[in-house]
ZAMARGU-4260 file (C-alpha; in steps of 0.2 Angstrom, whole numbers, plus 5000, padded with zeros to 4 digits):
<rodrens>
0) 5094/5070/4945 | 5110/5072/4955 | 5121/5056/4955 | 5133/5056/4971 | 5151/5059/4964
5) 5148/5067/4948 | 5152/5086/4946 | 5141/5096/4934 | 5137/5112/4925 | 5121/5114/4929
10) 5109/5101/4938 | 5097/5090/4928 | 5080/5089/4933 | 5079/5105/4944 | 5061/5106/4940
15) 5054/5123/4944 | 5036/5121/4942 | 5029/5113/4958 | 5030/5122/4976 | 5036/5110/4990
20) 5022/5101/4992 | 5024/5093/4978 | 5038/5083/4989 | 5023/5072/4993 | 5021/5068/4975
25) 5039/5069/4969 | 5046/5057/4982 | 5033/5041/4979 | 5043/5026/4977 | 5041/5016/4961
30) 5047/5013/4943 | 5046/5028/4931 | 5039/5029/4915 | 5057/5030/4908 | 5061/5014/4919
35) 5048/5004/4911 | 5053/5010/4894 | 5069/5004/4899 | 5063/4987/4902 | 5054/4984/4886
40) 5070/4989/4877 | 5082/4979/4888 | 5087/4967/4876 | 5091/4981/4862 | 5105/4989/4874
45) 5121/4990/4865 | 5139/4986/4873 | 5146/5002/4880 | 5164/5003/4878 | 5166/5018/4890
50) 5159/5006/4904 | 5172/4992/4898 | 5187/5003/4902 | 5181/5009/4920 | 5184/5003/4937
55) 5169/4994/4945 | 5163/5010/4956 | 5163/5020/4942 | 5154/5008/4931 | 5140/5009/4941
60) 5138/5028/4942 | 5143/5029/4922 | 5128/5016/4920 | 5117/5025/4932 | 5120/5041/4923
65) 5117/5036/4906 | 5100/5026/4915 | 5095/5044/4920 | 5098/5053/4905 | 5090/5044/4891
70) 5105/5033/4886 | 5119/5038/4874 | 5116/5049/4859 | 5126/5044/4845 | 5129/5055/4830
75) 5146/5052/4819 | 5148/5070/4815 | 5146/5076/4832 | 5157/5062/4841 | 5171/5067/4828
80) 5171/5086/4834 | 5171/5083/4851 | 5186/5070/4849 | 5196/5083/4838 | 5192/5097/4853
85) 5196/5086/4868 | 5212/5081/4859 | 5217/5100/4857 | 5210/5103/4874 | 5221/5091/4883
90) 5237/5096/4875 | 5235/5114/4882 | 5230/5107/4899 | 5240/5106/4915 | 5241/5086/4913
95) 5242/5082/4895 | 5245/5064/4899 | 5228/5061/4906 | 5216/5054/4894 | 5197/5058/4892
100) 5181/5050/4887 | 5165/5058/4881 | 5148/5052/4883 | 5135/5063/4873 | 5118/5059/4883
105) 5101/5058/4875 | 5092/5071/4886 | 5085/5089/4882 | 5092/5095/4899 | 5108/5107/4899
110) 5121/5098/4909 | 5138/5091/4910 | 5148/5081/4921 | 5164/5074/4926 | 5168/5057/4936
115) 5186/5054/4943 | 5197/5046/4930 | 5193/5057/4915 | 5174/5050/4911 | 5166/5067/4904
120) 5147/5067/4900 | 5136/5082/4889 | 5119/5081/4886 | 5111/5086/4868 | 5101/5098/4875
125) 5118/5107/4880 | 5128/5103/4864 | 5110/5111/4855 | 5111/5128/4865 | 5130/5131/4860
130) 5134/5141/4846 | 5151/5137/4840 | 5166/5126/4845 | 5172/5138/4858 | 5157/5139/4867
135) 5158/5119/4866 | 5176/5119/4870 | 5173/5130/4887 | 5160/5116/4893 | 5172/5104/4890
140) 5188/5112/4898 | 5178/5115/4913 | 5174/5096/4916 | 5191/5094/4911 | 5197/5105/4925
145) 5187/5095/4938 | 5196/5080/4935 | 5214/5089/4933 | 5210/5096/4949 | 5204/5080/4957
150) 5187/5090/4962 | 5177/5074/4956 | 5189/5061/4967 | 5189/5073/4982 | 5169/5074/4981
155) 5169/5057/4979 | 5180/5052/4995 | 5170/5066/5006 | 5152/5059/5000 | 5159/5041/5005
160) 5166/5046/5021 | 5147/5055/5024 | 5140/5039/5020 | 5150/5030/5033 | 5146/5042/5048
165) 5128/5040/5043 | 5129/5020/5044 | 5137/5023/5060 | 5125/5034/5067 | 5111/5023/5062
170) 5119/5007/5067 | 5128/5012/5086 | 5111/5024/5089 | 5099/5013/5082 | 5089/5029/5074
175) 5089/5028/5055 | 5081/5045/5055 | 5096/5053/5064 | 5107/5044/5052 | 5099/5051/5037
180) 5098/5068/5044 | 5117/5067/5047 | 5119/5063/5029 | 5110/5075/5022 | 5119/5089/5034
185) 5134/5082/5026 | 5129/5083/5009 | 5124/5100/5010 | 5141/5105/5017 | 5148/5097/5003
190) 5137/5107/4991 | 5142/5123/4999 | 5161/5118/4998 | 5159/5113/4980 | 5152/5132/4974
195) 5172/5135/4975 | 5177/5119/4964 | 5164/5126/4952 | 5174/5143/4949 | 5189/5136/4951
200) 5184/5124/4936 | 5178/5140/4927 | 5195/5147/4929 | 5205/5134/4925 | 5194/5128/4909
205) 5196/5147/4902 | 5214/5144/4903 | 5215/5128/4895 | 5202/5135/4881 | 5213/5150/4877
210) 5229/5139/4876 | 5220/5126/4863 | 5218/5142/4852 | 5200/5144/4854 | 5191/5161/4860
215) 5190/5162/4879 | 5175/5172/4879 | 5165/5156/4873 | 5163/5153/4891 | 5154/5170/4896
220) 5144/5168/4880 | 5138/5150/4885 | 5135/5155/4902 | 5123/5171/4895 | 5113/5158/4885
225) 5113/5145/4899 | 5106/5160/4910 | 5093/5166/4898 | 5086/5148/4895 | 5085/5147/4912
230) 5075/5162/4916 | 5065/5157/4900 | 5060/5139/4907 | 5056/5147/4924 | 5047/5163/4918
235) 5030/5156/4917 | 5033/5145/4935 | 5035/5147/4954 | 5052/5146/4957 | 5049/5140/4974
240) 5051/5122/4969 | 5062/5108/4973 | 5077/5118/4979 | 5076/5114/4997 | 5075/5097/4993
245) 5089/5098/4982 | 5104/5095/4996 | 5117/5093/4981 | 5114/5109/4973 | 5131/5115/4970
250) 5134/5130/4956 | 5135/5147/4958 | 5121/5157/4953 | 5123/5160/4933 | 5125/5180/4934
255) 5139/5177/4947 | 5147/5164/4935 | 5146/5175/4920 | 5155/5191/4929 | 5169/5179/4934
260) 5170/5170/4918 | 5171/5187/4908 | 5186/5193/4920 | 5195/5177/4918 | 5193/5178/4898
265) 5199/5197/4899 | 5214/5190/4907 | 5219/5179/4891 | 5225/5190/4876 | 5216/5178/4863
270) 5229/5172/4851 | 5231/5179/4833 | 5217/5168/4824 | 5208/5162/4840 | 5194/5150/4835
275) 5176/5151/4837 | 5173/5139/4824 | 5155/5141/4821 | 5155/5133/4804 | 5162/5115/4809
280) 5151/5117/4823 | 5134/5120/4815 | 5138/5106/4802 | 5140/5093/4815 | 5124/5098/4825
285) 5114/5099/4809 | 5100/5086/4813 | 5104/5085/4832 | 5087/5079/4841 | 5079/5093/4850
290) 5069/5092/4866 | 5061/5075/4871 | 5065/5060/4862 | 5048/5052/4857 | 5055/5034/4863
295) 5055/5042/4881 | 5039/5050/4878 | 5036/5068/4874 | 5028/5085/4880 | 5020/5097/4867
300) 5011/5109/4878 | 5000/5102/4891 | 5001/5086/4881 | 5011/5071/4886 | 5012/5057/4873
305) 5021/5040/4875 | 5023/5032/4858 | 5032/5017/4863 | 5021/5015/4878 | 5005/5018/4869
310) 4996/5032/4879 | 4993/5049/4881 | 4988/5062/4893 | 4983/5081/4893 | 4985/5092/4910
315) 4972/5105/4916 | 4973/5122/4909 | 4987/5134/4915 | 4999/5118/4918 | 5017/5118/4910
320) 5023/5099/4910 | 5040/5093/4911 | 5047/5075/4906 | 5058/5070/4919 | 5068/5052/4921
325) 5056/5049/4936 | 5039/5056/4931 | 5030/5067/4921 | 5028/5083/4932 | 5017/5100/4930
330) 5012/5114/4939 | 5003/5131/4936 | 5013/5148/4937 | 5008/5152/4954 | 5014/5135/4961
335) 4998/5132/4969 | 4993/5117/4960 | 5005/5102/4954 | 5003/5086/4946 | 5013/5070/4943
340) 5011/5055/4933 | 5022/5040/4935 | 5019/5021/4933 | 5021/5007/4945 | 5019/4988/4943
345) 5008/4980/4956 | 5000/4963/4959 | 4987/4956/4946 | 4976/4951/4961 | 4977/4968/4969
350) 4961/4979/4964 | 4965/4998/4961 | 4954/5003/4977 | 4965/4992/4987 | 4980/4999/4980
355) 4974/5016/4985 | 4968/5011/5002 | 4986/5004/5005 | 4993/5021/5008 | 5001/5027/4992
360) 5002/5045/5001 | 4997/5050/5018 | 4982/5055/5023 | 4971/5046/5012 | 4952/5049/5015
365) 4946/5030/5015 | 4927/5035/5012 | 4932/5045/4997 | 4939/5029/4987 | 4930/5024/4972
370) 4930/5013/4957 | 4929/5020/4939 | 4932/5018/4921 | 4943/5030/4911 | 4941/5027/4892
375) 4939/5009/4894 | 4953/5007/4907 | 4949/5000/4925 | 4953/5015/4937 | 4951/5021/4956
380) 4950/5038/4962 | 4952/5045/4980 | 4956/5062/4990 | 4970/5064/5003 | 4973/5080/5012
385) 4989/5087/5020 | 4993/5102/5031 | 4995/5113/5017 | 4990/5103/5001 | 4974/5091/4997
390) 4975/5078/4982 | 4965/5070/4971 | 4973/5054/4966 | 4970/5043/4951 | 4975/5024/4948
395) 4974/5017/4931 | 4977/5000/4925 | 4986/5001/4908 | 4991/4984/4902 | 5003/4976/4914
400) 5004/4993/4924 | 4996/5004/4934 | 4998/5024/4931 | 4997/5035/4946 | 4991/5051/4941
405) 4991/5062/4957 | 4984/5081/4957 | 4989/5094/4972 | 4982/5110/4976 | 4984/5123/4990
410) 4966/5129/4990 | 4956/5113/4985 | 4938/5115/4980 | 4925/5109/4970 | 4931/5119/4953
415) 4948/5112/4954 | 4944/5096/4958 | 4930/5094/4942 | 4946/5101/4933 | 4957/5088/4938
420) 4945/5075/4935 | 4942/5081/4917 | 4961/5079/4916 | 4961/5062/4922 | 4949/5057/4909
425) 4961/5061/4895 | 4972/5047/4897 | 4969/5036/4883 | 4977/5023/4871 | 4986/5031/4857
430) 4981/5021/4840 | 4996/5014/4832 | 4996/5026/4816 | 4996/5041/4828 | 5011/5034/4837
435) 5020/5029/4820 | 5017/5049/4815 | 5027/5055/4831 | 5044/5061/4826 | 5055/5069/4837
440) 5060/5089/4834 | 5077/5092/4826 | 5089/5106/4825 | 5090/5112/4806 | 5105/5124/4800
445) 5098/5135/4788 | 5105/5151/4778 | 5095/5168/4782 | 5087/5173/4764 | 5080/5189/4758
450) 5067/5196/4768 | 5069/5184/4784 | 5068/5191/4801 | 5071/5182/4817 | 5052/5184/4819
455) 5048/5176/4804 | 5060/5162/4806 | 5055/5159/4824 | 5035/5160/4819 | 5039/5143/4810
460) 5047/5133/4823 | 5035/5121/4831 | 5039/5125/4849 | 5024/5129/4861 | 5025/5146/4866
465) 5037/5163/4867 | 5044/5156/4849 | 5054/5173/4846 | 5062/5171/4861 | 5068/5154/4860
470) 5076/5157/4843 | 5085/5170/4850 | 5093/5161/4866 | 5095/5148/4853 | 5106/5156/4842
475) 5113/5169/4855 | 5106/5183/4847 | 5099/5199/4857 | 5081/5206/4856 | 5083/5218/4842
480) 5097/5208/4832 | 5096/5210/4813 | 5100/5195/4804 | 5111/5196/4789 | 5108/5188/4771
485) 5117/5173/4769 | 5121/5169/4788 | 5118/5153/4796 | 5105/5151/4810 | 5097/5136/4819
490) 5079/5133/4819 | 5068/5119/4825 | 5058/5108/4814 | 5049/5094/4816
</rodrens>
């Protein structure tokens, strides 16, 4: 999700599994599963000391970022390392009088943001991908550079002006659609402009890191890992997804950034004793939550389970799933089939067939609506057809909420429909004991033993697929890398 006014390292939520069809699925309104979870835990919210120091407008953006990214991730060791690193970077920056507040977001996404005034954000997913303090410092310095160069403030002002123009068009011409189109086009032009800002921030950031005594080549190393991770995520899925809908996609391609970051780093002669500080970094992230936080639901292969809300679901064969703040999304490698699972609250007196008939999405066939029961829960299903896609829709009443499960297919037939129906039947209540047994995956730092190889260590990791490749990317290692006895590496454990 992109927050207006925020500058980021890599946009979150760029789900690359479904083709643009899924626009009909993805843009459906209503509460998300994450929203319902946050509602259920609203009384447990902690006071945010960063928000208290922000002006009202930035406080709203701050709160929206935290809400969208699973809350704040707290770790005394990691917070201490970040504080120390930022202090060094600040002294070496173009404006050492600025102060920065860093929030670690509880999200597996690989992302970082800067807001005007010095509020910086990094996700724990980004931290997990880094391998030393120099790599972490390159990200922090990049976001500090956005603040030093006033990129975030400039972007915020431009978007505010674009919104004013949109409002004028809507009001004066009485054409809301034209106003919205104007805003979309303005945002697209702003995104294009910000590509230059991103490259400028890369250059400034490398300089800050180098002057602070960190290895300037931390930036290209981390960007390389980021590119390899992006390729891993996208390798099993169709790449023609939400890019066309993402007006705020602002970042240069990773290969371009790696090349330019390498050139920037070569301009600086690393000071004698330039630090990568790998040991301190690994100590700080040992035990870091990896992947989805079970409190927000988690994906294991084709299976999604939400322990707090007490339900589970399994996608059809061939689907890959991703848990986003808005919904659980899924797609096949070809991009010809997609799914979305989210939740809404509807009036208790409204029946599920009535809910479907009310027009959840366009093109519903009223003659296809039928009531049914799924694992003891009231449900309803219907077919809907568009120009390029056909949909099998389910609404399942679970407690006070209605879960919407939408399947989409370009080449819809009875076999595909049957597979969708079978998948819907996997929606079930999770027993208390099963829910209690759900534990998050974590990063564990281990020393390489005698006889240990990358393949051997990777084989033990409880990740869904391509274990060796994930291990290599996680540790910034090349395909044929040989591990050294006694060196520290990261593995994923339960």
